[in-house]
C-alpha positions in Angstrom: -0.9 -89.1 -0.8 2.6 -88.0 -1.7 2.6 -85.4 -4.5 5.3 -87.3 -6.4 3.3 -90.5 -6.3 0.1 -88.8 -7.2 1.9 -87.2 -10.1 3.3 -90.5 -11.3 0.0 -92.3 -10.9 -1.9 -89.5 -12.8 0.7 -89.4 -15.5 0.4 -93.2 -15.9 -3.3 -93.0 -16.1 -3.3 -90.3 -18.6 -0.8 -92.2 -20.8 -3.0 -95.3 -20.5 -6.0 -93.4 -21.6 -4.1 -91.8 -24.4 -3.0 -95.2 -25.6 -6.4 -96.8 -25.4 -8.2 -94.1 -27.2 -6.6 -94.6 -30.6 -7.2 -98.4 -30.1 -10.9 -98.3 -29.5 -12.3 -94.9 -30.5 -13.7 -94.5 -34.0 -11.3 -93.1 -36.5 -11.4 -91.7 -40.0 -8.2 -92.1 -41.9 -7.8 -90.1 -45.1 -4.3 -90.5 -46.4 -2.0 -88.7 -44.0 -4.8 -87.4 -42.0 -6.7 -89.2 -39.2 -9.4 -88.0 -37.0 -9.7 -90.2 -33.8 -12.4 -89.0 -31.5 -11.0 -87.6 -28.3 -7.4 -88.6 -29.2 -6.0 -85.3 -27.7 -8.0 -85.3 -24.6 -5.4 -87.0 -22.4 -2.6 -84.7 -23.7 -4.7 -81.6 -23.0 -5.5 -82.7 -19.5 -1.8 -83.3 -18.9 -1.1 -79.9 -20.3 -3.5 -78.3 -17.9 -1.5 -79.9 -15.0 2.2 -79.4 -15.8 4.8 -79.2 -18.6 6.5 -82.4 -17.5 3.3 -84.3 -17.4 2.4 -82.9 -20.9 5.6 -84.2 -22.4 5.3 -87.7 -20.6 1.7 -88.1 -21.8 2.7 -87.1 -25.3 5.3 -89.8 -25.4 2.8 -92.3 -24.0 0.1 -91.4 -26.5 2.7 -91.5 -29.4 3.5 -95.1 -28.4 -0.3 -95.9 -28.7 -0.4 -94.4 -32.1 2.7 -96.3 -33.2 0.9 -99.6 -32.2 -2.3 -98.8 -34.0 -1.8 -96.4 -37.0 0.5 -95.9 -40.0 3.9 -94.5 -39.4 3.2 -91.0 -40.7 0.1 -90.7 -38.3 2.3 -91.8 -35.3 4.9 -89.2 -36.2 2.2 -86.6 -36.2 1.3 -87.8 -32.7 4.9 -87.2 -31.8 4.6 -83.6 -32.9 2.1 -83.0 -30.0 5.0 -82.5 -27.7 5.5 -79.0 -29.3 2.0 -77.6 -28.5 1.5 -79.5 -25.3 4.7 -78.3 -23.8 4.3 -74.7 -24.8 0.6 -74.8 -23.7 1.5 -76.3 -20.4 4.2 -73.6 -19.7 1.5 -71.0 -20.5 -1.0 -72.6 -18.2 1.6 -72.9 -15.4 2.4 -69.2 -15.6 -1.2 -68.2 -16.1 -3.7 -70.8 -14.7 -6.7 -68.5 -15.2 -6.2 -68.8 -19.0 -8.3 -71.9 -19.0 -10.9 -70.6 -16.6 -12.1 -67.5 -18.4 -14.3 -68.0 -21.5 -12.6 -65.4 -23.8 -9.0 -66.3 -22.8 -9.6 -70.0 -23.1 -11.1 -69.6 -26.7 -8.0 -67.5 -27.8 -5.7 -70.0 -26.0 -7.5 -72.9 -27.9 -7.0 -71.1 -31.2 -3.3 -70.5 -30.5 -2.7 -74.2 -29.5 -4.7 -75.4 -32.5 -2.5 -73.2 -34.9 0.7 -74.6 -33.3 -0.7 -78.1 -33.5 -1.6 -77.7 -37.1 1.7 -76.2 -38.0 3.6 -78.9 -36.3 1.6 -81.7 -38.1 2.0 -80.0 -41.5 5.7 -79.8 -40.8 5.8 -83.6 -40.2 3.8 -84.5 -43.2 5.4 -82.1 -45.7 8.6 -84.1 -46.3 6.6 -87.2 -46.9 4.5 -85.4 -49.5 7.5 -83.8 -51.2 9.3 -87.1 -51.4 6.2 -88.9 -52.7 6.4 -91.5 -50.0 3.4 -92.6 -47.9 0.9 -90.8 -50.3 -1.0 -92.4 -53.1 -1.3 -91.2 -56.6 -4.6 -89.5 -56.0 -3.3 -87.5 -53.0 -0.3 -86.4 -54.9 -2.5 -85.5 -57.9 -4.6 -83.4 -55.5 -1.5 -81.3 -54.7 0.1 -79.9 -51.7 -2.5 -77.4 -50.8 -5.4 -79.9 -50.8 -3.6 -82.9 -49.4 -1.4 -81.2 -46.8 -2.5 -77.7 -46.0 -6.2 -78.2 -46.1 -6.6 -81.9 -45.2 -3.9 -82.0 -42.6 -3.5 -78.4 -41.5 -7.2 -77.3 -41.4 -8.3 -80.8 -40.3 -5.9 -80.7 -37.5 -6.9 -77.2 -36.5 -10.7 -78.2 -36.2 -9.9 -81.6 -34.6 -7.6 -79.9 -32.0 -10.2 -77.2 -31.1 -12.9 -79.9 -30.7 -10.7 -82.1 -28.4 -9.6 -79.1 -26.3 -13.2 -78.3 -25.4 -13.9 -82.0 -24.6 -10.8 -81.9 -22.3 -12.0 -78.7 -20.8 -15.5 -80.2 -20.1 -13.7 -83.1 -18.4 -11.2 -80.8 -16.6 -13.7 -78.6 -14.8 -15.5 -81.2 -12.7 -12.3 -83.3 -12.3 -10.3 -80.5 -10.9 -13.1 -79.5 -8.6 -13.6 -83.1 -7.3 -9.8 -83.7 -6.9 -8.3 -80.4 -5.7 -4.9 -82.1 -5.4 -4.6 -81.9 -9.2 -4.2 -78.1 -9.2 -1.5 -78.4 -6.6 0.7 -80.3 -9.1 1.1 -77.2 -11.2 
């Protein structure tokens, strides 16, 4: 199969998965924070393949969130472009980073920190303006509602989804060697 066609089909498939996951997977919504099981897996898989695919899949998954979640959560999904693009560039330059246990854990922590910082940056203006937050969340304060709930929650959620994606990536890339050629 032509590499360009394969790239396009795989990107579309990952976008579709990224759109379907928030529609059907269990989710917990706590104010500005939502935890949707495996919601980042398609983004991480695209990130393991290429920067362009990572950005395309982030756009696709963001559309899925705009259709199924409140505006603030969909904007948080849009912020995934930041960590996914940077992560994909790192993987492209150093593909072994996701193959070795110590480097992949450190890489996961780095990505989760970027992910959390980007989502906190998206949520902060909404908190400070008082919009999209209820009285209880505002009363809990910025540290509890934004830094702990969104920031720490995103960090943990990102780390978990990264390892789910890595669990899927290993056999997938072994079964379809063409995937690694797209890097």
